[in-house]
N, C-alpha and C positions, 0 to 999 in steps of 0.2 A: 505494502501499499504507499508506504512512503515513498520508494522508487517513483509508482506510477508516480505520485503526485510530484516528482520533484520531474520528471519527465514532462507532463503537462505543462509545467510550466516553461519549459525549455521551448516544447516542442510552441509555446504560445511564443514567448519569444522573438521562434525566427519565422513562424509565418507575419507578423505584426512588420518585422525587420522587415521581410518579401516587398506587403502589400508595401509595408513606407516608400523603399527604393523602385515599385511600378509606380505608383502614384508620382511618386515627383518627377520621376524619368517621362512620362505619357503627361503629365500638365505641362513641362518645358517642351516636349512636338506642340500639345493641340495651341499653345500659349505663343512660338513662333522664338523660342530663347533654346532651340538646342543650340549649342556653340558650334559645332561640324553643319549642320542646317544651313545658322546664320553667315559660316565661314564660306561657305559655296553659294549661299543667296548673293556674298557682296561681290564674289568673282562675276559671277554674273553679270551685275550692274555694271563693272568696269568692264567687262568683256562686253557690254551691247555702249555703254559710252565709246568706247574704241572702237566699234561698229557703224556708228553712227559718219564720226567722225570721219573715219575711214571712205564711207560712203559719200560723205559730203565733199572730199576734195577727188574722186573719181570724177562724180557728177558735175562737178567746179570745170577739173579738166578736159570731161569728152566736152561740153558746153562750147570750150574755147578752141578743141580739134582736135577733130578724131580720122582728117582725111590722110595722115601717113598710117596705118592702119589696114591690114590686107582681111578679102574677108575672111579671110581660114582664121584669122585672131579674131576678130568681131564674134564669128559662129561660134568658136569657143568659149569664147565668156559668156556668151549667152545658153550657153549648155550649162559654166556651172552654174551662172545662175538659177536658174530652172532645179538643177539637182539641189542646189544647198536648200531653195524653199522648197522643197520637195521630203527636202531631209531635216530640215525644221517642223514642217506639217506630220510627219512620222514623229517624231518627238513628242509634239505635243498629242497626239494619239496615246503612245506606250504609257505617256505621264496617265490621263486620261485614266485608259486600260487599271494600272497598276492602282488606282487611286479608287476603282471598283470591285478590287478585287479586296481592298483591305475592308472596303464596308461589307462588300458577301462574307467577308470573313467575322467582323465584327459584328454580323446580325448572326450567324452559323453560330458564335460562341454564345449568346444568352440566348439562345435558341430553348426553345419545350420539345419533348418528343415527338409530339406529333406535327412541329412545321416543320423540322433539322434534315426530311427528304427531302425536303422542295428548296429546301435556302441548300443543302447541299449541292443539289440542280444546278440553282444558279451563282453556286460559289465557281463550281465545275466549268461552267461557263465563262465564268469571267477569268477563270484560269485560262482556258483558252483562247478566249481573245488578248489573252496578257500576251501570250504567245505569238499570237499573230503580230501582233502590233511589236513584240521586241524584233520578230522577222524584219516588218514593214520598215526598220529602223536601220537594221542593218544591212539591207538592200537598199534603202534610200542613202546611206556611208559609203557604200561599195560604188552607188553610181556617181556620187559627189568626187569619189577618191580619183574614176577612171577618167570624170569630165576636167578635174585638176589635170590633170597627166596630161592629155590632149590638147589643155589649154599653154604649160608649159611647154610641148614641144612644138605644139605652133611661133611661140615667141623666140624660141632661142634667137633668131633673124634677126629678132624686127626688137631692137630693146628702145624705148622710146621715153619721155614722161610720162604719157598714158599707162605703158604695160605699168610702169614703176609705182605710178597710183594706185592699179588693179590691181599688185602684188600684195598693196599693205589690205585690200578692200580683202584680200585672198585668207591674208592669213587673219584680221579681225573673225570672215566667219569662222573659221575653224577653230578661234580659241571661243567663241560664241558656241559655238555645237561641244566644244571642248568642258569650257565649264557647265554647260547644261547636264554632261556626262555625267558630271564631281556629280551636280546636285541632287540626280536620282540616284547613283551607286552611294551617295553618305545618306539622305534617306531610306535608302532600301537598308542600308543597315544599321541606318538605324532604328526601321521597323523591326528585325531579327533579334534584335536588343532586346526589345519593348519583348516580343516575344519569348527572350529567354529569361527576364524578368518574371513573365507571366508562369513558365511554366517551373521555375523554381518557389513560388507561390505552391501553386499547384503540389507539387513534390514535396513544399513541408507541411503540407495536412493532408496528405498523404500520411507521408511521416509522423503527424500527432493523431493517428488512426488507431486509436487503445482497447480493440475489440479482443483480440486476440488475451492481449496480458488483463482482461476482465475478464476471459473465462479460466484463464489461468490461475485469479483470484480465489473466482468464484469455485474450483477445483482445490485446489489448497485447502481453501472454509471447512469444505466438502471430508478432504483427507481427517483435518482438524476435527471436527463434530466424530 
């Protein structure tokens, strides 16, 4: 009985500590206070500012003079721009798919037995959509990289001020997409960490189950009698 009482107190403390860690971490995520996500968001904002500046410089130079560029380079530039817009759109779709998975998992975690199957189906559907969106992101990145390679090959013999500005724009676009990828990676890591804390709470609650010890105690009392 003394051992069970002591164990109960230790288990209660473990549960309380686990729940506090989980709640604190979730609160930081919900309120936008997670340091990793904040740094990633700041990197996105910085990359966007650089991208806007590079785009303006390029547009201004185009207005001044683009007669020195061959049709090959102009076509390659358009291909890069199109591929970039597709990659950005794919990133947005992937973010939306990630949010849908998180929401489906949250509903499933709190579901009753009567609704669990339908919610599990919804979660599976969200997972499939997420995989499809991630595949689209990968394909869009491949298309973008191929377009960049084509552009770089086309401009080898024709360097000038305009292509210099365009190089800066390419770099800014790539940095912006990298910043988005880093943010998505940080978000995924944060969600995984939150899930780990949640599992630790569940493990602590499972460890606190005293039903086996209660049976042993009842048997000892029976033997004593």
